[in-house]
N, C-alpha and C positions, 0 to 999 in steps of 0.2 A: 257351766260356771256355778259355784255354790253361792248362796245368798250373801255371806259377808264380803266376798270378793266383788259381787255386783254392787253392793251398797258402797263399798270403798271406791270403786271405779266411778260410780255416779257422783259421789261427793267430790272426788278429785276433779272430774270434768266440770261440775258446777262451780268449783272454786276457780278454775282456769277461766271459764266464761265470765264469772263475776269480776275477775281482775281487769278485764278489758274496759268495761264502763267506768270502773274505779279509776284507772289510769287516765282515761280520756277526761272525766270530770275533774280530776286533780290538775291536769295540765291546763284545762280551760279556766279553772278558778284560781289556781295558785300561780300559774305562769305570769300573768300580767302584774300581779301583786309583787311577786318576787323580783321581776325586772324593775318595777318602780322603786321598791325598797332598796335594791342594790345600787341604783343610780341616783336617787333623790333624797333618801332619808338617812339620818345619822344612825349608826349601829345601836346606840343606847336607846333610841326611840323604838327601833325594831324589837329589841329584847324586851322592852317594857310591854309592848302590845302582844308579843308572843306569850309572856307570862300571864297577862290578862286573859288571853284566849283559853287558858286552861281552867279558868274559874268555873265554868259550867259543870265540870266534872264533879264538883263538890255540892251541887244543888240536888235536892231530893227529887225523886220521881214525881211526887205529888205536886211540887212546885212547877216542874216542867209540864205536867199535864194541865195545870191551870193556865198555861200560856197558849193553849189551843185557840184558834180563831173561831171554830165552830164545832158543834157536837156531831154533826152529820157530814157526809161527804159532799153535799150539794154546794156548799160555799167554796170548796176546793176545786170543783170542776170548772167554775167560771174562769179563773186565771190559767187553767190548763195543767193543773198538777197531775191529772190522770195521764197526760202525755209523758210526763217525766217518769212515771211508773213503768212505762213501756221500755225506756232506755236506761233504767237504773239497775243496780245490783238486785238480783232475784226478781227482776221485772219480767214483763210479758215476753219479750224477745229472748231473754236468757232461758226462761223456762220452756219455751217452744223448741229451742235448740237442744236442750237436755232431753226433752221428750222424744225427739227424733231417734236418739240412740237408746234411751231407756223409757219406753212407752208407759211403764207403770209409775214413773216419777210423779210425785204429788208435792205441791207447794207446802202443804200443811197436813200433818196427821191430826185428826180431830180427837186428841186426847189432852188431858189437863197438862201433862208435862210439856208436850210440844207447843201448846198455846202459850204457856207460861214462858217458855224459852223464846218464842217469837216476840212476846211483849218486852222482855228484857233486852232483846236485840234492838228493838226500835228505840229504846231509851239510849242505848250506846250510840246508835247512828245519829 
């Protein structure tokens, strides 16, 4: 298999594996809210809150960065955020599964472009 096909196959597999936690987290978080809103809340109120939820898209990355709780990972380990990284998109479990089929898979290439792309992706998430 030549290199472009391997890379395409790896990216496709990674996308499929990342879809699983995405769907699970969406059901866990959106399911109860959706049931509550459909049964107890007026549609106008739902639409208002939906519109408000898009507001963070317009915030600058600098402002979002200022909302961090701490500058180091130490403060995030106490409440168990590192556990969430295991079961989230591009987390430990997903990367181990991809590495089984593609042992050369790396989470991050250490070049400026890859690092910049990862930082931009974190702001989107």
